[in-house]
N, C-alpha and C positions, 0 to 999 in steps of 0.2 A: 465674735462677729463672723459673718460669712464674707468671703472674699474670693476673687478670681486669682488663680495661681497656676504656675507650671513648675514641675520638678525635673523636666528633661526638655531638651530642645526638639522641635519638630513641627508638625502640622497642627491645625486647630484641635486635633484629637488629644493633644497633651494637656489642654486646659482643663482645669477642674475647679469646683467650688469647695473650699475647705473652711474649717473653723480656725480662726486665729485670735490671739489675745487682742482686746480692744486697744487701739493706739491712744496715746496721751499727748496733748499739745505741749510743746516747749514754749520758751519765752518768745513772744511776738507771733504766736501761732494760735489758731482756733481749731476746734473739732466740730464737724457737722454730721448730722444724721443724713446720709446720702439719699437723695430722691432720684437722681439721674447722674450718669457719668458718661463722658464722651469717649469714643473709640477712635484711635488715630493710627496712621501707618506705623508710627514708632512702636505701637503695641505688638504688631505681628512681626516687626523686625527684631524686637527683643525675644519673642517666642522662638524665632528661627535661629537665634544665636548670633545675629549680625551686629548687636550692640556691645555685648560683653559676654563673659563666660560664667557669670555668677548664677548659682542654683541653690535653692529654688528662688523664684521671683514672683512678686505680685505685679499688677498691671494698673495703669490709669494715671493720667496727669491732670485731669480736670473733672470737676464735679459741681453739682448744685444741691443744696439741701438746707437744713435748719441748724443753726448754731446750737450746740448742746454743752460745750465746754470751752473755756478760754484759758490760755496760758498767761504767764506773767507779762506785764507791760503791753497789754492789748487795750486799745481804746477805740471809741467810735462804733462799737458793735456790742450787742447784748445777746444773752441766751434767748432763743426763740426767733431771732432775725433770719430772714430768707437771704441767702447769699450764694454766689457762684465764685469759683476760684481755682487756684492751682495747688496741686499736691506736689511738694518737692521730693517725695519719697516713692513716686510711682506706684501708689497703692490706693487710687481713688475708686477703682471698680470693686466696691465693698459696701457693707452696711454703714461703716463709719470711716471718715477720712479726715486727716489733718491737713489744713491749708496754711500756706505761708503768705499768700496774697489773695485778696478777695475783694468783692464789691457787692453792693446790694442789688437784688433782683428787681428790675423794673416791674411795675404793676401790670404791664402789658405782656410780660413773658411768663410762659409756663416752665415747669422744671426742665423739660427736654431741650427747649431752645436755650435756656440759660446755661445748661451743661455743655452746649455746643460752642459757647463763646470763648472761653479762656485761651485755649491753645491757638486758635485761629487769630484772635485779636493780638495776642502777645507776639506771635511769630511775625505777623504782618507789620505791626508797628516797629518791631526791632529791625526788620530788614529795611523798612523805609527810612528809619533813623540812620542806619549804617550807610545807606546810599546818599543821604542828605537831601531827600525830596522835600521841596518847599513850594510856596505858592506860584513861583515862576518856572517850575519844572514841568517837563514832559516825561512821562514814565510809561514804559511798556510792561504789562504784567502778562507773562506767559503761563497760561493755565488759570485764567481769571474766573472761571465758573465754579471752582471748588470752594470749600469752606475757607481756606487760607487765602486763596486768590480773590474771592469776593470781598473778604475783609480788607485785603490790601487795596482793592479798587476803592472801596468806600472811605477808608482812612486817607488815601491819597487825595481823593476828591475833597474830603473835609479840609485838607491842608490848602486847597486851592489849586492843586496840580491838574494838568491835562493828562488824562489816562487813556491809553489804548490797551484793550484786553483781548487776548487770543482765546478762542474757544470754538467748539463745533457750531455750525449754523443754527442748530436747535437752541443754543444758549444765547444767541445774539440779542434777542428782545430783552431777556433778563439782564444782560450786561448793560444795555442802554438804560434800563430802569435804575441801575446803580450809579450811572454817570459816566460809564466808559464808552469809548468808540470801539465797537467790536471788529475784529479781524479774524478770518478763518485760519486755524492752525494748519500745519502740514506743508507740503511742497509749495513753494512760492510765497510763503508767509512774509519774508523780508520785503519782497516787491510790493505786496499788499500794504505793508506798513508804510513804505516810502510813497505810496500813492496818496497817503494821508499826510505824512510828514516827510517831504522830499529830502530834508537835511538830516533825517534820522531823529533819534530821541536823546534826551539828556541821560536817562538811566533805564535799566531793564532789570526786572525782578523775575526770576525763574521759579515758579511753583511746581510746574509739571514734571521737571526732570526728563524731558523728552528728547534729549540729545541735540539741542539747538544752541548751546552756549556760544559756539563760534559765530553763528548768525546774530545772536543778541549782542555780542561784543562788536560786531561790525555795525550794527544799527546805533549802538551807543557811542561808538568811536574808539573805545579801548576797553580791555577786560576789567579794569579797575572800576568801571562804571556799571558793572553787572554783578548782581548777587544771586546765588541760588540757595534754596533751602532744601533741594531734593536731589542734587547730582554731585555728590562728593567727589567721585572719581573724575567726572568731567571738569570740575573746578580745578583739580590738581593738574590736569592736562592742559588747560587753557589759560590759567592765571586769573580766572574769575574767582571772586571771593565766595566762600561758603559760610553761611550764617548758622550758628548754633547757639543754644541757650547758655552754655557754660562760659561764653564770652561776655555775659551780662544780659539780663532780661529787661524787657520794657514793661515792668509791672504796672506802670501808670496807665497802660492801655485798658486795664480792667475797669477802672473808674471812668475812663473816657467812653468806652462803649456802653457802659451802664447809663451814662447821661444821654448819649446819642440815641440809644434804644428807647429810652423814656420819651425823648423828643420826636421819635419817629424817623430818625435820620440814619439808622443802622439796622440791618436785618440779617438773620442767619437762617439758612434752610436746613431743616432736619429731613433726611431722606428716609430713614426707617428706624424704628425702635425695637428693642429686644429686652426680654426679662434678663436680669443678671445671670440667671441659671442657663441662659442660651448664649453665653459669651462666645462659645466656639462657632456658632452659626453666624454671629456678627463678624467674626474674623473671616470666615469663608466668603461672606458677601463683600466685605471690604477689599480683600485681596483680589477678588475677581472683578472689581470695579463695576459691580452690577447695579449700583444705586447712585444717583446724583444727590448730593447733599450729605449731611453729617449722619453718622451712625451713633446711636445713643442707647445705653443700657439703662433700663428703668429698675429701680430698687424698691420693692414693696416694704 
């Protein structure tokens, strides 16, 4: 099969499409013929050598496609089904991918939007769980307009929470449509939040990693009521919790967003698509922050 890989750390130019042996699913896993795969910040962090020092490495943690092989002890899915899901091996940007968790693709979704769901939904649900967001909560989502942020807004609203979302003024209408009360980010953000919530908020979730963890802790009352998924160094300095997948994943979120999407209560924005062969260009666009919405690779 063809797959995206790098054999040295560096810029997007180190990425290449190579031929690799077809993967085989283990117990409790399935294999799909990939039709689309999501691109995330973790991909270019891996490529830069910021995650680990293993070489060579493949890329991709989420994909959508057609089931073509099943491992032992798999039920509820058959060969030929359309699914989206998570690859535990970081090798979803390829013609074939093994998934450990998956859900059916709603009839209203195309391949690209389905591939944009898994990481955003799981990350958002995990962070909301760790915070303890419930129906009587008020939660501030910093960086609410991106894929993870918008997922967090929608899932928190689904729980019955009151949500305040930070974003540029251009995103405010979209944030309102998702159920959030928008606030402009940047200088003066805490004061703008307190204009809505004078006593502050119950919890804050940092998606943007924009250096505002002390301000978020002030709004939430204490660092323990704040979680970041984007600012590891800031978390260490402030006592804010950093959420990462190896502490336990919210795999249930895939089935949840599948149902919500089918019901028209969850949406995801795809900003731009690229052929698998243009994975380097996808990295350049993503790192530059040139596109609002998810970047997705299309596999022919």
